[in-house]
N, C-alpha and C positions, 0 to 999 in steps of 0.2 A: 365702259363695257361691263356688263354684268357677269356674274359667275356662270361659266359654261359647264353644264353638268358632264362629268366624266362617264363615258359608257361603262356599264358593268361587264367586267371580263371574268369569265368562268375559268377557274384553275383546272388544268389537266389533272385528272385523278392519278394518284400514284399507283404504279403497278405493284401488286402484291407479289412478293418473291416466294417461290415455293422452297421451303426449308428441306434440306436433305436429311433423310432419316438415317439412323445409325446403320441399319442393314445396307442401305444404298451406298453409304460411305465405305463400309467394309468391302462391298463388291465393286467399288469404283464406278458407281452409277451417279453421274452428275448431269444437271441441266443448266444451260445458260439462261439469260434473262428472257430469251424468246422461246424457252421451254424446248430447246433442241438438245439432244444428248451430246455430252462432251466425252470424247475418247481420251481419258486422262493419260493412259499409257502412251498413246500416240503423241499427244501434246508434250508430254514430259520428255520423251526420247527425241522427238523432233527439235525440241529446244536445246537439249544438252548435247546431241550428237555433233553438230557443227563445231562446238567448242572443243569436244573431245577429239575430233579429227585434227583440228588445228593444233591442239596440244601435242598430239602424236607426231605431226609433221615437224613441229619445232623441236621435239625431243630427238627425232631422227637427224635433224640438221645439226644439233649440238654434238651428236655422236660422230657424224661425218666430219665435222670441224675438228674434233679431237683426234680423228684418225688421219685427216688429210690437211689440216690447217685451213686458214681462211682461203677463199678463192684467189687463185693466182699466186699463192704463197708457196715458196719452194723449200726443200730440205726435209721433206717427209717421205717415209717409205711407201705410203699408199697415195693413191690418186683417185679423184672422182671419175666415174665412168658412165655418166648419164643416168637415165632412169629405166625402170622396167615395170610392166603392169603386175599388180599383185592384189592382195586383199588382206584385211585384218578383221578381228572379231571385237566389236564393241557393243555393249548393252545387249548381248545375246544375238546380235546381228552381224552378218558378214558383209563388209563394206569394201567396194572396189576402189583401189587407190593406185597412184604411181609411186613406187618406192625408189629412193636413190641407190645407186650402185657404187661400190668401191672395190678397187683392185690393187694388188701388190704390184711391185715392179716386175715380178716374175710372171705376172699375168693371172695368178690365182685369185679367185673371187674371195672377198672378205664379207662374212655374214654379219649383218647388223643385229646386235643383241636386242635392241628396241623392237625391231621388226619381228624377231623370233618370239619375243615375249607376247606380242599381240597376235601371233599366229595360233596360240593355244586354243583349240576348239572345245576344251572341256566345259567351260561355262555354257557354251551353246548346246553341247550334247546334254548337259544336265537340264537346261531349260526345255529341250524337246522331250527329254524323258519325263520330266515333271508334268508337262502338258499331256503326255500319253497316259500317265497315271490318273489324270483328271478326266479321263474318258474322252478326250478330244480325238475324234476320228482322224486318221492320217489323211483322209481326203479333205477334211475341214480344218487343217492345221492353222489357217490364217485366223481362225476365230480365237486361237490361243496365243499366236505370235503376232507382235505389232507389225502393221503394214506401214513401212516407211518409204522405201523407194525401190524401183525395179533393179537398181544396181547392187542391191544387197545380197543377191544370190539365194533368196529364200524360195527356191523351186521345190515342188513336191518331192522330187527325187532326192534332193539334198536332205530334207527332213527325214524321209524314209531311211536313207543310209544311216543318219545319226541314230535313229530309233533301232535299227537292226543291230548296230554296234553295241548300243547300250543294253539291249535285251539279251544279246548273245553272252555278254559278261555276266548277266544275272543267271542265265541257265548254267553256265559253267560254275558259278558260285554255289548254286543250290546242289548240283550234282557232284561236286568235288570237295565241299567243305568238311573239315574234320568234326565228327560227332563226339569224339571222346571227351573233349572239355565240357560239353553240355551236360554230362552226367545224367543221362536219360534213365528214367525208372519205369515208365509206362509208355506203350505205343498204341495208337489208334490207326487202323488200316481200313480204308473204304474205297470202293470204286465209284467213278463219276463219269458221266458221258457229256461231251460237248459236241452236239451235232453228230458228225460221223466218227469222231475221234473219241475213244475210250481211254481212261487213264486210271491207274491205281495210285493213291496218295497215302503217305505215312506221316502221321503227326505224333510228335513225341512230347512227353511231359518230363521236365527235369526235376532234380531234387529240390530246387527252390521254387517250384510251382509254375515256372515259365513254360510256354508252349513253343515248339519249334517244328517247322515243316522239314522233315528229315529227307524226303526224296520222292520222286515220281517215277512211274514206269508206265509207258504207253502200251496198252493192250486192248483188244476189242472186247474181251470178256475177262471177268475176274476168275481166271482159271488158276489151278494150283501151281503150274510151272511159272507163270508170270509173277505170282505172289512170291515164290521162292527166289526168283531172280532179284526182285526188289529187296527182300530180307537179306539175301547174301551180299548185295551191294552195300546195304546199310552196315552190315557187320564188317565188311572190308574197310569202311571209313570210320570205324570206331564204336559201333553199337555193341554193347555187351553180348556175348554169345550165350549167356544163361542168366537166370534171376530177373527176368523181365515180366511185366504184366502186360498182356495183350487184351484189348477191348475190341470186339468185332460184332458185326450185325448178323452173323450166322450163315454167310455164304458158303456153299459146299466147297468151292475151290479154295478159299482162304483157310477153312478149317482143316482141309486135307493137307495144305502146305504147313500149317502150324504143327499138325500131328507128325508129319515127316521130319520136320526140323527140330522140334522141341519135345515130342512125345507127350502132348498135353493130356491125352486120354489115359496115360499110364501114371497113376498116382505115385507109384514107387520109383519110377525112373524119369519123371518129367523134369525138364530144365527150365520151364516157364509156366506161368499160370494164364489161363485163358478165361475171360469173362464174356458172356453173351449179353448183348444189349436187351435190357428188360422191355424197352418200348417196342422194339421190333418183334420180340417173341409174343408180347401181349397182342399186338395187332394180328399176328397169325392166329392166335387162339380166338380172338374176338371175331374174325371172319368165319371161323368154323362154327362158333356158338350162335352167331346171328343175334336174334332178339333176346336170347337167354344169356347174353354175356354179363348182365348185371349180377347174376348169381355168383360168378367167379371173380369179378373185378376186385372186390375188397380183399378176398383171400389171396389173390396173386400178388398184389402190391404189399400186403402184410408180410409176405416172405422176404421181400427186399428190406423192409424196415424192422425186421426182427432184431432183438438185442444181441443174439449170438447164434451159433450154428445149431445148438440143441433146440432152441425155439423155432428156428427156420425150418428144421426137419419136421417138427410137429405140425407147423402150418402147411408144409408141403404135402404131408399125408392127408390133411384135411381137404386141400385143393384137389388132390387126386381123387378123393372120394366123391367130391362134387362133380368133377368132370366125367368120372366113370358112369354116373347116373344120367348125366345130361347129354354128353356127346363123346363117343369113343375116339373120334378123329382128333378132337381138341386134346384129349388126354395124351394121345400118341405124340402130338406136336409138343406138349409140355415135357414129356418124359425124354424126348430127343435132346432137349437142352437143359434138363434138370441139373446135372452136375455142374455145368458152366454157370448156371444161375445161382447155385448155392455157393459156388467157389468164392464169391465176394465176402462171405462170412469167415472164410479161412484167414483172411488178411487182417481181421480185427481193426477195421477202419473206423475213423470218426464219422459222425453222421454226415458232415459236409463232403468228405471224400467218398463215402459210400454212395451218396446221390450222384456225385460226379462220375465215378467209374462204373456206375451201373447202366449207363447209356452211352451211345455214340454221338451225343449232342455236340461235343466239342468239334469233331471232324465234320459233322453235318453243317455246323455254323461256318467252318472254313470253306466248305464247298459252296455254300450260299454266297459268301462274300466274293469268291473267285467268279462265280457265275454272273453276279451283278456287275463286276468290273469288265468282264469279257463279252457281255451281251451285245455290244455294238459291232463286233466283228461278224460279218455275214458270210465270209468265205475264207477258209484256211487253204493257202496255196499248197502246202506240203507239211509233213510231220515236223520239220525243223521250225517252220513258222509257227505252228501250234505250240510246240514245247517252249519256244522263246517267250511267248506271251504268258503261257501257264506259269513258268518259273518266275517271271517278273511279278505276276500278281500274287503268287504264293508268298513271296518274300515281302511284298507290300502288305498283305494281309496279316502276316506274322507280327508286324509291328503294331497292329490294331488289336491284337488279342491280349486279354488280361491274364494275370496270374489267377490260378484256381483258388477258390475259397478253401480255407484250412490247409494252405500250402505248408505251414510249418510242420505238419505231421507226415509230409511226403518223405522226408529223409529217413524216418523210422520205417517206412515201408520197405526199404532195401533190406533191412535185417530180417524182417518177416518173410520176404520173398526168398532169400537165400536159404532160410530154414526149411521152407516148403519145397524148394527145388534141388537141394543138394542131398545126395545119399549120405548115410552115416559114415561110410568109409572116407568120403571126401571131407567131411567135417573133422574127423579124427586126424586126417592127413594135414589139414590146414592148421589145426591146433598144435601138432608136432613141430611144424615149420616155425610157428610163432614162438 
């Protein structure tokens, strides 16, 4: 027989695998060979949970044996008493199980320590709270919590209760924490509106340059009585009663409250310094000037950047002359805030601190972060619901805020503030005591 030719067989082409990118790995986005998405969290927990539940049952059995002895063994004070339906928390999931029961000869129930340890819901509460901070809607909680089995008890009501408990603690923490250890030197106060709910927020700057959300007060408008309520509450919790620097946007209600509380308009008897936001005041002047605002722009900001009070007053006179010729209404707007705008030079601040304390950008940034975090909530059921969420995201935003530039000079600000806000008789009295 001759050689029989072997038919040519084509090799099946190798399938090119898609390489996971770094961003996809960090976000747990993987695909199998068929390019179908892999739920890595689901896969991992589904693989590990049966082993974890088995280990839990074995640990319970060991504890029961230690209390009652082996089955049918006599001479122990306790005895087995069947099983009872219960649940434990594993991998942030609540799992339905049957737990063994043990009773004393007197009939009293013996609590199994192993079962008590696995009943602790705090890891689950923290998981729900963390997902809430990631802006997972309470209606879409399953996107953030692994879907394992129906018996785990992950109903919407369960998640909601956990979130309510966690946020209620945050509200209490914000409204009751001691302010005295923070060593606050300056306070920003501003009003913010979230749909139909209005609130006044206070942001403090400590001597080491860190920022803290001091408190909130719900009010429809930024009126003087509401601002006073907030300030009095802050003082009750440890905010100094004098020697503070307040930075405000110029709202009439807040200015009235500061005048009543600290007599900011009375240079001889004031107990706090008030600085008006230069950005807000310039916007008011710019609206009045219209197309002619360029003639006053440079002169206005030169006042803030002046080297000292003497130079600032010269530049202020120059700006007044320009505004008097261009627009009398713009001049009146400037004169209304003149003393508060010049007050920043009384503090003899460094350039970094002068720029920081001349605007309300710090609290405006805080308001923006809170608004971004809370934008998914479409309906507030009541005031308590609103304040729980607000307090939660106030504290979350606090951790994202950086120290201010030039914070090493903030400690020296306290000495200057006390010099400007204490009368001579108070200074003499303090020196005598020392």
